[in-house]
N, C-alpha and C positions, 0 to 999 in steps of 0.2 A: 563424626563417629570415632569412638575410641579404637585405637590400634594396639592390641596386646603385644608386648615385647617379651614377656616372661610369664611362665606358669609356675606357681609354687605349690608343690605337692606335699601332703602328709605322707608318711611312709607306711607304717604298719596298717594292714587291711585296706590300704589304697594302692600301694605298689607291690607289697609282699603279703603272703598269706599269714594269718594269725597262727602261730605255732601251737601244735597240740602235743608237744613233747612232754612225756612224763619224766620228772626229775628223780634223783635218788630218793628212795624212801616212799615214792608214790606208787599207787596200784591202779590198775585199769579202772576207769570210771571216776577217778579223782579229778578235781578241777585243775587245769594247767595254768601256768603263769602267763602264757601267751607271748612271752618275750623271745626275741632273737638274741642269743647270747654268744654266738660264734658264727663265723662266715658259713660253715657248712649247715647251719640251721636256717639260712636264708633261702626262701623259695619265692621267686618273682612270679606274679601272674603272667600268663602268656601274652596278655594285651600290652604289657609295659614296654618291651623293647620296640615294637613297631610304632607305638604312640610317641615315645621319646625321639625316635628317628624321624618321624613325620614333623614333629615340632622343630627339631634342629635343621631339617631340610628347608624350613621356611624362615630360618634365622631367629626363631623364638627360643629363649633360654629356659631350660627346665631346672628348677631348684627343689630341694627338699627342706622342709622345716619339720622337725620331729621332736617329740617329747619322750625322753628315754629315762623314765623313773627307775629303771633297773640299775642305772648308775648310782642314784641316790640310795638305793637299797643294798649296794655293795655286791651286786650279782655280776657286774662287768665294769671294767674301767672305761674312761673316755677313749683311751687308746684302743681298747677292744672294739668299741663301736666304730672308731675310725677304720679298723681293719675290716669290719662288716661292710662299711660303705665303699671301701676300696674294692672289695670282692663284688659288690653290686655293680660298680662301674666296669669291672673286668667282664662280668656277664653281659652287660649292655654293649660294650665296645665303644670305640671312639665316636662313631657316628650317632650314638644314642645315649651318651654318658650324661649323668647329672652334672650340671655346671659347678654346683657347690652345695654341701650339706651344712645345715645349721641345726644345732641341737641344744636343748635345755632339759633340766630335770628338777624334780622336787625330791627332798630328802625327808623320810619319815621323822616326825618329832620336831621339825624345823619349819619356819615360815616358808610360804611358797616363793620359789625363785622368781624374781621380777621379770625374767625373760620367758618363763614357762607359759604355755597356753593356759587360759584364753587371752593372755597378754598379746598385744600386737607387736611386741618388741622384735621378734625374729623377722617379721615381715618388714618392719621399718629398717632393720639392719640390711636386709637384702636390697631394698630400694636405695638406701644410702650408698652401699658398696658399689652398686651398678648404675647409679644415676637414673633410677626409674621413678616415674610419677605414678600415683595411685591408679589413674585411668589406663596405665600401660601394663597393669598386673592383674592376673587371674589366679585365685587360690582354689585348689581342688582337694577335698578331704572327705572323711567319712564320719566325723564326730561333731558333736555340738561345740566342743572347744575349738575345733578348726574353724567352724562357722563364726563363732564369736570373735576369734582372732582376726578374721578377715573383715568383719563388720567394724571392729574397733579401729582397724587400719584404713577404713573407707575404701576397700578394694572389692571387686566382684568375687563371687564365690559360686562354685558348683559342687553338688554332692556326688560322691562315688559310693555306690552301695557296698558296704563292707561284707566280708565273707561270712560273718556270723549274724548279720542283720540286726545289729544292736540298737540302731536308731529306727524308729517306726516310720513308715511311709507318711503317715499323717504329720509327724513332727517335721520331716523334711519338707513336705509340701507347704507347711505353714510358714516357712521362711520365704517363699516366693522364688527360690533359687531352682535352677534346672537340676535334674537328677539323672544320673547315667549308671549303667551296669558296670562299666569299667572305664579305664582311662583312654582306651582306644576309641570307644564309642563317643566319649566326650571330645576327643581330638578331631574325630571325623565330623562331628556335628558343629563344632565351633570354628575349626580351622581349615576345613576343606575349602578348595577354591571357590565353590559355589555358596559357601556359608558366610554370613555376616561376620566381621572380625571383632564383634563385641556382642555381649549379651544384652537383652532388654534391661531397662532400668530395674533394679531390684528393690523390693520392699522389705524392710526389716520385719522380723517376726514380732509377735506381740510381746 
């Protein structure tokens, strides 16, 4: 049976809420960009800190792989995103901190970054950096590109329902992967002492 040593999380809508901030020039009712552009715009779901602490208590490393196209659009710099991630770890504390953040982005008008989702590149980087095998890694995310990245890396995947429910239940169920309301529910189901330390074999979607 596989023994997971790491969980790789998507960030936005998996660990933190999708922002509904109106930017300069916007009025109530306008569509928001959904981006976190500064540390004070980050709002973690209540389930995140206890979930990360539970994983770390068992020696399981939590990582983040995130696509931040706001960098490619010039809305924030890579250093700005690093500050957001430092703030996230400050909120989590040492016992629940993310081990390392990996990020990629696409830039409008240019070809897709080879590291950007749905490429498995960031997952491969994490495995290489920490000496992990595919069967030792679980990916948790809320989007189809998260799922496709995991499948391309040949690692297990679980769905976390995002706060805006942008992926339908039918589409998630079609992948054959487990679905959870939040990361704590996932952690309790997969990593509790009474739970199996690996998910059933997964069947790729059509």
